[in-house]
mmCIF file of the N, C-alpha and C atoms, coordinates in Angstrom:
data_MODEL
# 
_entry.id   MODEL 
# 
loop_
_atom_site.group_PDB 
_atom_site.id 
_atom_site.type_symbol 
_atom_site.label_atom_id 
_atom_site.label_alt_id 
_atom_site.label_comp_id 
_atom_site.label_asym_id 
_atom_site.label_entity_id 
_atom_site.label_seq_id 
_atom_site.pdbx_PDB_ins_code 
_atom_site.Cartn_x 
_atom_site.Cartn_y 
_atom_site.Cartn_z 
_atom_site.occupancy 
_atom_site.B_iso_or_equiv 
_atom_site.pdbx_formal_charge 
_atom_site.auth_seq_id 
_atom_site.auth_comp_id 
_atom_site.auth_asym_id 
_atom_site.auth_atom_id 
_atom_site.pdbx_PDB_model_num 
ATOM 1   N N  . MET A 1 1  ? 62.692 151.423 129.090 1.00 0.00 ? 1  MET A N  1 
ATOM 2   C CA . MET A 1 1  ? 62.928 152.086 130.855 1.00 0.00 ? 1  MET A CA 1 
ATOM 3   C C  . MET A 1 1  ? 62.796 152.726 130.825 1.00 0.00 ? 1  MET A C  1 
ATOM 4   N N  . GLN A 1 2  ? 62.204 153.961 131.772 1.00 0.00 ? 2  GLN A N  1 
ATOM 5   C CA . GLN A 1 2  ? 63.467 155.016 132.665 1.00 0.00 ? 2  GLN A CA 1 
ATOM 6   C C  . GLN A 1 2  ? 62.899 154.752 134.295 1.00 0.00 ? 2  GLN A C  1 
ATOM 7   N N  . PHE A 1 3  ? 64.108 154.909 134.722 1.00 0.00 ? 3  PHE A N  1 
ATOM 8   C CA . PHE A 1 3  ? 64.261 154.877 136.174 1.00 0.00 ? 3  PHE A CA 1 
ATOM 9   C C  . PHE A 1 3  ? 64.410 156.541 136.322 1.00 0.00 ? 3  PHE A C  1 
ATOM 10  N N  . GLU A 1 4  ? 63.346 156.885 137.448 1.00 0.00 ? 4  GLU A N  1 
ATOM 11  C CA . GLU A 1 4  ? 63.675 158.185 138.687 1.00 0.00 ? 4  GLU A CA 1 
ATOM 12  C C  . GLU A 1 4  ? 64.692 157.509 139.349 1.00 0.00 ? 4  GLU A C  1 
ATOM 13  N N  . CYS A 1 5  ? 65.515 158.245 140.070 1.00 0.00 ? 5  CYS A N  1 
ATOM 14  C CA . CYS A 1 5  ? 66.144 157.903 140.903 1.00 0.00 ? 5  CYS A CA 1 
ATOM 15  C C  . CYS A 1 5  ? 66.397 159.143 142.262 1.00 0.00 ? 5  CYS A C  1 
ATOM 16  N N  . ALA A 1 6  ? 66.845 159.175 142.623 1.00 0.00 ? 6  ALA A N  1 
ATOM 17  C CA . ALA A 1 6  ? 66.702 159.659 144.497 1.00 0.00 ? 6  ALA A CA 1 
ATOM 18  C C  . ALA A 1 6  ? 68.549 158.961 144.686 1.00 0.00 ? 6  ALA A C  1 
ATOM 19  N N  . VAL A 1 7  ? 69.866 160.189 144.884 1.00 0.00 ? 7  VAL A N  1 
ATOM 20  C CA . VAL A 1 7  ? 70.989 160.048 145.309 1.00 0.00 ? 7  VAL A CA 1 
ATOM 21  C C  . VAL A 1 7  ? 70.790 159.561 146.533 1.00 0.00 ? 7  VAL A C  1 
ATOM 22  N N  . THR A 1 8  ? 71.443 158.486 146.482 1.00 0.00 ? 8  THR A N  1 
ATOM 23  C CA . THR A 1 8  ? 71.317 158.300 148.287 1.00 0.00 ? 8  THR A CA 1 
ATOM 24  C C  . THR A 1 8  ? 72.467 158.264 149.153 1.00 0.00 ? 8  THR A C  1 
ATOM 25  N N  . GLN A 1 9  ? 73.399 157.950 148.187 1.00 0.00 ? 9  GLN A N  1 
ATOM 26  C CA . GLN A 1 9  ? 74.990 158.136 148.522 1.00 0.00 ? 9  GLN A CA 1 
ATOM 27  C C  . GLN A 1 9  ? 76.172 157.994 147.680 1.00 0.00 ? 9  GLN A C  1 
ATOM 28  N N  . ILE A 1 10 ? 76.826 158.835 147.624 1.00 0.00 ? 10 ILE A N  1 
ATOM 29  C CA . ILE A 1 10 ? 78.018 158.842 146.879 1.00 0.00 ? 10 ILE A CA 1 
ATOM 30  C C  . ILE A 1 10 ? 79.350 158.240 147.291 1.00 0.00 ? 10 ILE A C  1 
ATOM 31  N N  . VAL A 1 11 ? 80.603 158.039 147.387 1.00 0.00 ? 11 VAL A N  1 
ATOM 32  C CA . VAL A 1 11 ? 81.646 157.318 147.960 1.00 0.00 ? 11 VAL A CA 1 
ATOM 33  C C  . VAL A 1 11 ? 83.125 157.072 146.954 1.00 0.00 ? 11 VAL A C  1 
ATOM 34  N N  . GLN A 1 12 ? 83.650 157.442 147.708 1.00 0.00 ? 12 GLN A N  1 
ATOM 35  C CA . GLN A 1 12 ? 84.948 157.951 147.293 1.00 0.00 ? 12 GLN A CA 1 
ATOM 36  C C  . GLN A 1 12 ? 85.455 156.320 147.615 1.00 0.00 ? 12 GLN A C  1 
ATOM 37  N N  . LEU A 1 13 ? 86.122 155.770 146.044 1.00 0.00 ? 13 LEU A N  1 
ATOM 38  C CA . LEU A 1 13 ? 86.758 154.686 146.428 1.00 0.00 ? 13 LEU A CA 1 
ATOM 39  C C  . LEU A 1 13 ? 88.477 154.314 146.341 1.00 0.00 ? 13 LEU A C  1 
ATOM 40  N N  . THR A 1 14 ? 88.677 153.233 147.292 1.00 0.00 ? 14 THR A N  1 
ATOM 41  C CA . THR A 1 14 ? 90.256 153.398 148.287 1.00 0.00 ? 14 THR A CA 1 
ATOM 42  C C  . THR A 1 14 ? 90.775 152.092 147.377 1.00 0.00 ? 14 THR A C  1 
ATOM 43  N N  . ALA A 1 15 ? 92.294 152.245 147.184 1.00 0.00 ? 15 ALA A N  1 
ATOM 44  C CA . ALA A 1 15 ? 93.099 151.699 146.662 1.00 0.00 ? 15 ALA A CA 1 
ATOM 45  C C  . ALA A 1 15 ? 93.295 150.326 147.977 1.00 0.00 ? 15 ALA A C  1 
ATOM 46  N N  . ARG A 1 16 ? 93.792 149.143 146.947 1.00 0.00 ? 16 ARG A N  1 
ATOM 47  C CA . ARG A 1 16 ? 93.938 147.893 148.484 1.00 0.00 ? 16 ARG A CA 1 
ATOM 48  C C  . ARG A 1 16 ? 94.547 148.603 149.521 1.00 0.00 ? 16 ARG A C  1 
ATOM 49  N N  . ASP A 1 17 ? 95.947 149.986 149.618 1.00 0.00 ? 17 ASP A N  1 
ATOM 50  C CA . ASP A 1 17 ? 96.343 150.236 150.617 1.00 0.00 ? 17 ASP A CA 1 
ATOM 51  C C  . ASP A 1 17 ? 95.818 151.532 151.143 1.00 0.00 ? 17 ASP A C  1 
ATOM 52  N N  . GLY A 1 18 ? 94.630 151.733 150.822 1.00 0.00 ? 18 GLY A N  1 
ATOM 53  C CA . GLY A 1 18 ? 93.802 152.684 151.749 1.00 0.00 ? 18 GLY A CA 1 
ATOM 54  C C  . GLY A 1 18 ? 93.787 153.994 151.278 1.00 0.00 ? 18 GLY A C  1 
ATOM 55  N N  . SER A 1 19 ? 94.936 154.263 150.286 1.00 0.00 ? 19 SER A N  1 
ATOM 56  C CA . SER A 1 19 ? 94.493 155.852 149.493 1.00 0.00 ? 19 SER A CA 1 
ATOM 57  C C  . SER A 1 19 ? 93.598 156.183 148.918 1.00 0.00 ? 19 SER A C  1 
ATOM 58  N N  . ASP A 1 20 ? 92.906 157.143 148.196 1.00 0.00 ? 20 ASP A N  1 
ATOM 59  C CA . ASP A 1 20 ? 91.454 157.625 147.690 1.00 0.00 ? 20 ASP A CA 1 
ATOM 60  C C  . ASP A 1 20 ? 92.427 157.573 146.201 1.00 0.00 ? 20 ASP A C  1 
ATOM 61  N N  . MET A 1 21 ? 91.196 157.138 145.438 1.00 0.00 ? 21 MET A N  1 
ATOM 62  C CA . MET A 1 21 ? 91.307 156.954 143.909 1.00 0.00 ? 21 MET A CA 1 
ATOM 63  C C  . MET A 1 21 ? 90.542 157.743 143.435 1.00 0.00 ? 21 MET A C  1 
ATOM 64  N N  . PRO A 1 22 ? 90.290 158.264 142.182 1.00 0.00 ? 22 PRO A N  1 
ATOM 65  C CA . PRO A 1 22 ? 89.794 159.511 141.304 1.00 0.00 ? 22 PRO A CA 1 
ATOM 66  C C  . PRO A 1 22 ? 88.663 158.383 141.463 1.00 0.00 ? 22 PRO A C  1 
ATOM 67  N N  . TYR A 1 23 ? 87.752 157.729 141.254 1.00 0.00 ? 23 TYR A N  1 
ATOM 68  C CA . TYR A 1 23 ? 87.024 157.240 140.846 1.00 0.00 ? 23 TYR A CA 1 
ATOM 69  C C  . TYR A 1 23 ? 85.838 157.408 142.045 1.00 0.00 ? 23 TYR A C  1 
ATOM 70  N N  . TRP A 1 24 ? 84.843 157.602 141.698 1.00 0.00 ? 24 TRP A N  1 
ATOM 71  C CA . TRP A 1 24 ? 83.178 157.232 142.911 1.00 0.00 ? 24 TRP A CA 1 
ATOM 72  C C  . TRP A 1 24 ? 82.234 156.229 142.622 1.00 0.00 ? 24 TRP A C  1 
ATOM 73  N N  . MET A 1 25 ? 81.334 155.408 143.552 1.00 0.00 ? 25 MET A N  1 
ATOM 74  C CA . MET A 1 25 ? 80.451 154.868 143.711 1.00 0.00 ? 25 MET A CA 1 
ATOM 75  C C  . MET A 1 25 ? 79.725 156.003 143.892 1.00 0.00 ? 25 MET A C  1 
ATOM 76  N N  . VAL A 1 26 ? 78.399 155.810 142.428 1.00 0.00 ? 26 VAL A N  1 
ATOM 77  C CA . VAL A 1 26 ? 76.919 156.414 143.210 1.00 0.00 ? 26 VAL A CA 1 
ATOM 78  C C  . VAL A 1 26 ? 75.845 155.784 143.551 1.00 0.00 ? 26 VAL A C  1 
ATOM 79  N N  . PHE A 1 27 ? 75.384 155.989 144.304 1.00 0.00 ? 27 PHE A N  1 
ATOM 80  C CA . PHE A 1 27 ? 74.088 154.712 144.936 1.00 0.00 ? 27 PHE A CA 1 
ATOM 81  C C  . PHE A 1 27 ? 73.169 155.785 144.824 1.00 0.00 ? 27 PHE A C  1 
ATOM 82  N N  . GLY A 1 28 ? 71.486 154.836 144.439 1.00 0.00 ? 28 GLY A N  1 
ATOM 83  C CA . GLY A 1 28 ? 70.462 155.489 144.438 1.00 0.00 ? 28 GLY A CA 1 
ATOM 84  C C  . GLY A 1 28 ? 69.515 154.962 144.906 1.00 0.00 ? 28 GLY A C  1 
ATOM 85  N N  . GLU A 1 29 ? 68.044 155.350 145.279 1.00 0.00 ? 29 GLU A N  1 
ATOM 86  C CA . GLU A 1 29 ? 66.828 154.620 145.602 1.00 0.00 ? 29 GLU A CA 1 
ATOM 87  C C  . GLU A 1 29 ? 65.897 155.099 144.104 1.00 0.00 ? 29 GLU A C  1 
ATOM 88  N N  . ALA A 1 30 ? 65.097 154.112 143.830 1.00 0.00 ? 30 ALA A N  1 
ATOM 89  C CA . ALA A 1 30 ? 64.269 153.936 142.751 1.00 0.00 ? 30 ALA A CA 1 
ATOM 90  C C  . ALA A 1 30 ? 63.317 154.744 143.125 1.00 0.00 ? 30 ALA A C  1 
ATOM 91  N N  . ILE A 1 31 ? 62.786 156.136 142.952 1.00 0.00 ? 31 ILE A N  1 
ATOM 92  C CA . ILE A 1 31 ? 61.529 156.224 143.186 1.00 0.00 ? 31 ILE A CA 1 
ATOM 93  C C  . ILE A 1 31 ? 60.233 155.658 142.519 1.00 0.00 ? 31 ILE A C  1 
ATOM 94  N N  . ALA A 1 32 ? 60.638 155.868 141.295 1.00 0.00 ? 32 ALA A N  1 
ATOM 95  C CA . ALA A 1 32 ? 59.466 155.351 139.960 1.00 0.00 ? 32 ALA A CA 1 
ATOM 96  C C  . ALA A 1 32 ? 60.743 154.752 138.714 1.00 0.00 ? 32 ALA A C  1 
ATOM 97  N N  . ILE A 1 33 ? 59.523 153.644 138.423 1.00 0.00 ? 33 ILE A N  1 
ATOM 98  C CA . ILE A 1 33 ? 60.361 153.206 136.865 1.00 0.00 ? 33 ILE A CA 1 
ATOM 99  C C  . ILE A 1 33 ? 58.518 153.101 135.775 1.00 0.00 ? 33 ILE A C  1 
ATOM 100 N N  . HIS A 1 34 ? 59.255 153.423 134.674 1.00 0.00 ? 34 HIS A N  1 
ATOM 101 C CA . HIS A 1 34 ? 58.112 153.805 133.370 1.00 0.00 ? 34 HIS A CA 1 
ATOM 102 C C  . HIS A 1 34 ? 58.830 152.825 132.365 1.00 0.00 ? 34 HIS A C  1 
ATOM 103 N N  . ILE A 1 35 ? 57.863 152.106 131.892 1.00 0.00 ? 35 ILE A N  1 
ATOM 104 C CA . ILE A 1 35 ? 58.153 151.272 131.165 1.00 0.00 ? 35 ILE A CA 1 
ATOM 105 C C  . ILE A 1 35 ? 56.570 150.992 129.970 1.00 0.00 ? 35 ILE A C  1 
ATOM 106 N N  . ASP A 1 36 ? 57.427 151.041 128.807 1.00 0.00 ? 36 ASP A N  1 
ATOM 107 C CA . ASP A 1 36 ? 56.429 150.751 127.553 1.00 0.00 ? 36 ASP A CA 1 
ATOM 108 C C  . ASP A 1 36 ? 55.570 149.746 127.890 1.00 0.00 ? 36 ASP A C  1 
ATOM 109 N N  . ARG A 1 37 ? 54.314 150.071 127.974 1.00 0.00 ? 37 ARG A N  1 
ATOM 110 C CA . ARG A 1 37 ? 53.369 148.707 128.276 1.00 0.00 ? 37 ARG A CA 1 
ATOM 111 C C  . ARG A 1 37 ? 53.737 148.547 126.823 1.00 0.00 ? 37 ARG A C  1 
ATOM 112 N N  . ALA A 1 38 ? 54.368 148.425 125.570 1.00 0.00 ? 38 ALA A N  1 
ATOM 113 C CA . ALA A 1 38 ? 54.172 147.447 124.650 1.00 0.00 ? 38 ALA A CA 1 
ATOM 114 C C  . ALA A 1 38 ? 55.802 146.725 124.670 1.00 0.00 ? 38 ALA A C  1 
ATOM 115 N N  . LEU A 1 39 ? 56.165 146.486 125.623 1.00 0.00 ? 39 LEU A N  1 
ATOM 116 C CA . LEU A 1 39 ? 56.886 145.822 126.340 1.00 0.00 ? 39 LEU A CA 1 
ATOM 117 C C  . LEU A 1 39 ? 57.087 144.854 127.467 1.00 0.00 ? 39 LEU A C  1 
ATOM 118 N N  . ILE A 1 40 ? 55.647 144.947 127.725 1.00 0.00 ? 40 ILE A N  1 
ATOM 119 C CA . ILE A 1 40 ? 54.523 143.802 128.464 1.00 0.00 ? 40 ILE A CA 1 
ATOM 120 C C  . ILE A 1 40 ? 53.908 142.906 127.941 1.00 0.00 ? 40 ILE A C  1 
ATOM 121 N N  . THR A 1 41 ? 53.967 141.497 128.017 1.00 0.00 ? 41 THR A N  1 
ATOM 122 C CA . THR A 1 41 ? 53.379 140.476 127.146 1.00 0.00 ? 41 THR A CA 1 
ATOM 123 C C  . THR A 1 41 ? 52.649 139.583 128.134 1.00 0.00 ? 41 THR A C  1 
ATOM 124 N N  . ASP A 1 42 ? 51.829 139.704 128.675 1.00 0.00 ? 42 ASP A N  1 
ATOM 125 C CA . ASP A 1 42 ? 50.964 138.888 130.062 1.00 0.00 ? 42 ASP A CA 1 
ATOM 126 C C  . ASP A 1 42 ? 51.696 138.836 130.638 1.00 0.00 ? 42 ASP A C  1 
ATOM 127 N N  . GLY A 1 43 ? 51.883 140.331 131.275 1.00 0.00 ? 43 GLY A N  1 
ATOM 128 C CA . GLY A 1 43 ? 52.487 140.738 132.626 1.00 0.00 ? 43 GLY A CA 1 
ATOM 129 C C  . GLY A 1 43 ? 53.919 140.742 133.259 1.00 0.00 ? 43 GLY A C  1 
ATOM 130 N N  . VAL A 1 44 ? 54.577 140.116 131.384 1.00 0.00 ? 44 VAL A N  1 
ATOM 131 C CA . VAL A 1 44 ? 56.145 140.085 131.810 1.00 0.00 ? 44 VAL A CA 1 
ATOM 132 C C  . VAL A 1 44 ? 56.943 140.974 130.927 1.00 0.00 ? 44 VAL A C  1 
ATOM 133 N N  . TYR A 1 45 ? 57.795 141.403 131.711 1.00 0.00 ? 45 TYR A N  1 
ATOM 134 C CA . TYR A 1 45 ? 58.824 142.340 130.462 1.00 0.00 ? 45 TYR A CA 1 
ATOM 135 C C  . TYR A 1 45 ? 59.998 141.953 129.841 1.00 0.00 ? 45 TYR A C  1 
ATOM 136 N N  . GLN A 1 46 ? 59.385 141.849 128.280 1.00 0.00 ? 46 GLN A N  1 
ATOM 137 C CA . GLN A 1 46 ? 60.288 141.479 127.313 1.00 0.00 ? 46 GLN A CA 1 
ATOM 138 C C  . GLN A 1 46 ? 61.438 141.803 126.955 1.00 0.00 ? 46 GLN A C  1 
ATOM 139 N N  . THR A 1 47 ? 62.498 141.593 127.481 1.00 0.00 ? 47 THR A N  1 
ATOM 140 C CA . THR A 1 47 ? 63.727 142.444 127.724 1.00 0.00 ? 47 THR A CA 1 
ATOM 141 C C  . THR A 1 47 ? 64.120 142.558 126.543 1.00 0.00 ? 47 THR A C  1 
ATOM 142 N N  . ALA A 1 48 ? 64.325 141.297 125.774 1.00 0.00 ? 48 ALA A N  1 
ATOM 143 C CA . ALA A 1 48 ? 64.953 141.852 124.598 1.00 0.00 ? 48 ALA A CA 1 
ATOM 144 C C  . ALA A 1 48 ? 64.158 143.018 123.272 1.00 0.00 ? 48 ALA A C  1 
ATOM 145 N N  . ARG A 1 49 ? 62.876 143.182 124.114 1.00 0.00 ? 49 ARG A N  1 
ATOM 146 C CA . ARG A 1 49 ? 62.104 144.247 122.912 1.00 0.00 ? 49 ARG A CA 1 
ATOM 147 C C  . ARG A 1 49 ? 62.495 145.263 123.115 1.00 0.00 ? 49 ARG A C  1 
ATOM 148 N N  . ALA A 1 50 ? 63.324 145.429 124.262 1.00 0.00 ? 50 ALA A N  1 
ATOM 149 C CA . ALA A 1 50 ? 63.719 147.473 124.691 1.00 0.00 ? 50 ALA A CA 1 
ATOM 150 C C  . ALA A 1 50 ? 64.517 147.502 123.992 1.00 0.00 ? 50 ALA A C  1 
ATOM 151 N N  . ARG A 1 51 ? 65.659 146.079 123.508 1.00 0.00 ? 51 ARG A N  1 
ATOM 152 C CA . ARG A 1 51 ? 67.211 145.862 122.740 1.00 0.00 ? 51 ARG A CA 1 
ATOM 153 C C  . ARG A 1 51 ? 67.904 146.914 123.862 1.00 0.00 ? 51 ARG A C  1 
ATOM 154 N N  . PRO A 1 52 ? 68.191 146.832 125.130 1.00 0.00 ? 52 PRO A N  1 
ATOM 155 C CA . PRO A 1 52 ? 69.253 147.449 125.756 1.00 0.00 ? 52 PRO A CA 1 
ATOM 156 C C  . PRO A 1 52 ? 70.543 146.847 125.384 1.00 0.00 ? 52 PRO A C  1 
ATOM 157 N N  . ILE A 1 53 ? 71.638 147.954 125.531 1.00 0.00 ? 53 ILE A N  1 
ATOM 158 C CA . ILE A 1 53 ? 72.628 147.538 125.175 1.00 0.00 ? 53 ILE A CA 1 
ATOM 159 C C  . ILE A 1 53 ? 73.713 147.606 126.818 1.00 0.00 ? 53 ILE A C  1 
ATOM 160 N N  . LEU A 1 54 ? 74.472 146.220 126.699 1.00 0.00 ? 54 LEU A N  1 
ATOM 161 C CA . LEU A 1 54 ? 75.371 146.549 127.563 1.00 0.00 ? 54 LEU A CA 1 
ATOM 162 C C  . LEU A 1 54 ? 76.707 146.324 127.802 1.00 0.00 ? 54 LEU A C  1 
ATOM 163 N N  . ARG A 1 55 ? 77.194 146.688 128.510 1.00 0.00 ? 55 ARG A N  1 
ATOM 164 C CA . ARG A 1 55 ? 78.619 147.212 128.183 1.00 0.00 ? 55 ARG A CA 1 
ATOM 165 C C  . ARG A 1 55 ? 79.504 146.152 128.695 1.00 0.00 ? 55 ARG A C  1 
ATOM 166 N N  . GLY A 1 56 ? 80.660 145.491 127.650 1.00 0.00 ? 56 GLY A N  1 
ATOM 167 C CA . GLY A 1 56 ? 81.427 144.254 127.694 1.00 0.00 ? 56 GLY A CA 1 
ATOM 168 C C  . GLY A 1 56 ? 82.289 144.796 128.160 1.00 0.00 ? 56 GLY A C  1 
ATOM 169 N N  . GLY A 1 57 ? 83.749 144.156 128.307 1.00 0.00 ? 57 GLY A N  1 
ATOM 170 C CA . GLY A 1 57 ? 84.952 144.687 128.646 1.00 0.00 ? 57 GLY A CA 1 
ATOM 171 C C  . GLY A 1 57 ? 85.952 145.232 127.689 1.00 0.00 ? 57 GLY A C  1 
ATOM 172 N N  . GLY A 1 58 ? 87.035 145.288 127.768 1.00 0.00 ? 58 GLY A N  1 
ATOM 173 C CA . GLY A 1 58 ? 88.090 145.879 126.549 1.00 0.00 ? 58 GLY A CA 1 
ATOM 174 C C  . GLY A 1 58 ? 87.445 147.373 126.813 1.00 0.00 ? 58 GLY A C  1 
ATOM 175 N N  . PRO A 1 59 ? 88.106 148.404 125.912 1.00 0.00 ? 59 PRO A N  1 
ATOM 176 C CA . PRO A 1 59 ? 87.834 149.523 125.791 1.00 0.00 ? 59 PRO A CA 1 
ATOM 177 C C  . PRO A 1 59 ? 86.622 149.674 125.372 1.00 0.00 ? 59 PRO A C  1 
ATOM 178 N N  . ALA A 1 60 ? 86.110 149.367 124.422 1.00 0.00 ? 60 ALA A N  1 
ATOM 179 C CA . ALA A 1 60 ? 84.812 149.698 123.422 1.00 0.00 ? 60 ALA A CA 1 
ATOM 180 C C  . ALA A 1 60 ? 83.985 148.851 123.063 1.00 0.00 ? 60 ALA A C  1 
ATOM 181 N N  . ASP A 1 61 ? 83.832 147.638 123.866 1.00 0.00 ? 61 ASP A N  1 
ATOM 182 C CA . ASP A 1 61 ? 83.018 146.162 123.943 1.00 0.00 ? 61 ASP A CA 1 
ATOM 183 C C  . ASP A 1 61 ? 81.023 146.550 124.149 1.00 0.00 ? 61 ASP A C  1 
ATOM 184 N N  . TYR A 1 62 ? 80.664 146.649 123.343 1.00 0.00 ? 62 TYR A N  1 
ATOM 185 C CA . TYR A 1 62 ? 79.269 146.516 124.004 1.00 0.00 ? 62 TYR A CA 1 
ATOM 186 C C  . TYR A 1 62 ? 78.452 145.256 123.400 1.00 0.00 ? 62 TYR A C  1 
ATOM 187 N N  . PHE A 1 63 ? 77.433 144.983 123.714 1.00 0.00 ? 63 PHE A N  1 
ATOM 188 C CA . PHE A 1 63 ? 76.910 144.015 123.003 1.00 0.00 ? 63 PHE A CA 1 
ATOM 189 C C  . PHE A 1 63 ? 75.067 144.957 123.222 1.00 0.00 ? 63 PHE A C  1 
ATOM 190 N N  . GLU A 1 64 ? 74.193 144.146 122.646 1.00 0.00 ? 64 GLU A N  1 
ATOM 191 C CA . GLU A 1 64 ? 73.050 144.419 122.351 1.00 0.00 ? 64 GLU A CA 1 
ATOM 192 C C  . GLU A 1 64 ? 72.481 143.054 122.890 1.00 0.00 ? 64 GLU A C  1 
ATOM 193 N N  . ALA A 1 65 ? 71.634 143.345 124.423 1.00 0.00 ? 65 ALA A N  1 
ATOM 194 C CA . ALA A 1 65 ? 70.548 141.916 124.309 1.00 0.00 ? 65 ALA A CA 1 
ATOM 195 C C  . ALA A 1 65 ? 69.309 141.548 123.421 1.00 0.00 ? 65 ALA A C  1 
ATOM 196 N N  . LEU A 1 66 ? 69.664 140.186 122.731 1.00 0.00 ? 66 LEU A N  1 
ATOM 197 C CA . LEU A 1 66 ? 68.462 139.682 121.769 1.00 0.00 ? 66 LEU A CA 1 
ATOM 198 C C  . LEU A 1 66 ? 67.562 138.727 121.756 1.00 0.00 ? 66 LEU A C  1 
ATOM 199 N N  . ASP A 1 67 ? 66.624 138.627 121.076 1.00 0.00 ? 67 ASP A N  1 
ATOM 200 C CA . ASP A 1 67 ? 65.959 137.303 121.781 1.00 0.00 ? 67 ASP A CA 1 
ATOM 201 C C  . ASP A 1 67 ? 66.652 136.087 121.549 1.00 0.00 ? 67 ASP A C  1 
ATOM 202 N N  . ALA A 1 68 ? 67.600 135.726 120.462 1.00 0.00 ? 68 ALA A N  1 
ATOM 203 C CA . ALA A 1 68 ? 68.430 134.861 120.055 1.00 0.00 ? 68 ALA A CA 1 
ATOM 204 C C  . ALA A 1 68 ? 69.201 134.531 121.332 1.00 0.00 ? 68 ALA A C  1 
ATOM 205 N N  . GLY A 1 69 ? 69.908 135.478 122.223 1.00 0.00 ? 69 GLY A N  1 
ATOM 206 C CA . GLY A 1 69 ? 70.391 134.811 123.699 1.00 0.00 ? 69 GLY A CA 1 
ATOM 207 C C  . GLY A 1 69 ? 69.627 134.346 124.660 1.00 0.00 ? 69 GLY A C  1 
ATOM 208 N N  . LEU A 1 70 ? 68.631 134.297 124.395 1.00 0.00 ? 70 LEU A N  1 
ATOM 209 C CA . LEU A 1 70 ? 67.944 133.947 125.706 1.00 0.00 ? 70 LEU A CA 1 
ATOM 210 C C  . LEU A 1 70 ? 68.210 132.843 125.990 1.00 0.00 ? 70 LEU A C  1 
ATOM 211 N N  . PHE A 1 71 ? 67.991 132.485 127.033 1.00 0.00 ? 71 PHE A N  1 
ATOM 212 C CA . PHE A 1 71 ? 67.577 130.793 127.653 1.00 0.00 ? 71 PHE A CA 1 
ATOM 213 C C  . PHE A 1 71 ? 66.894 131.212 129.075 1.00 0.00 ? 71 PHE A C  1 
ATOM 214 N N  . ARG A 1 72 ? 66.516 130.021 129.290 1.00 0.00 ? 72 ARG A N  1 
ATOM 215 C CA . ARG A 1 72 ? 65.770 130.058 130.896 1.00 0.00 ? 72 ARG A CA 1 
ATOM 216 C C  . ARG A 1 72 ? 66.487 128.728 131.857 1.00 0.00 ? 72 ARG A C  1 
ATOM 217 N N  . MET A 1 73 ? 66.384 129.514 132.832 1.00 0.00 ? 73 MET A N  1 
ATOM 218 C CA . MET A 1 73 ? 67.577 127.895 133.733 1.00 0.00 ? 73 MET A CA 1 
ATOM 219 C C  . MET A 1 73 ? 66.579 128.725 135.735 1.00 0.00 ? 73 MET A C  1 
ATOM 220 N N  . HIS A 1 74 ? 65.365 128.075 135.631 1.00 0.00 ? 74 HIS A N  1 
ATOM 221 C CA . HIS A 1 74 ? 64.631 128.200 136.363 1.00 0.00 ? 74 HIS A CA 1 
ATOM 222 C C  . HIS A 1 74 ? 65.327 127.501 137.872 1.00 0.00 ? 74 HIS A C  1 
ATOM 223 N N  . ARG A 1 75 ? 65.263 129.191 138.401 1.00 0.00 ? 75 ARG A N  1 
ATOM 224 C CA . ARG A 1 75 ? 66.087 128.493 140.381 1.00 0.00 ? 75 ARG A CA 1 
ATOM 225 C C  . ARG A 1 75 ? 65.479 127.728 141.479 1.00 0.00 ? 75 ARG A C  1 
ATOM 226 N N  . PRO A 1 76 ? 65.927 127.134 141.642 1.00 0.00 ? 76 PRO A N  1 
ATOM 227 C CA . PRO A 1 76 ? 65.807 126.009 142.839 1.00 0.00 ? 76 PRO A CA 1 
ATOM 228 C C  . PRO A 1 76 ? 64.616 126.744 143.566 1.00 0.00 ? 76 PRO A C  1 
ATOM 229 N N  . GLY A 1 77 ? 63.599 125.470 144.020 1.00 0.00 ? 77 GLY A N  1 
ATOM 230 C CA . GLY A 1 77 ? 62.633 126.276 145.353 1.00 0.00 ? 77 GLY A CA 1 
ATOM 231 C C  . GLY A 1 77 ? 62.143 125.380 145.989 1.00 0.00 ? 77 GLY A C  1 
# 
């Protein structure tokens, strides 16, 4: 999956005391989203099939989203 984005805002983060931090948050608007049709089954995007990598805690922890980790929780409606 690929996103084409346009930057809408860049914000320098501040500390609790109001001082500037050397960190920035970039916001954008998705202009287009490209999805390989092989990742769609019956109109539903199959997340694990794309094998996304997720950032975890710690200095070097990452995880891969796998089918074995799938669970369903229906939203109240």
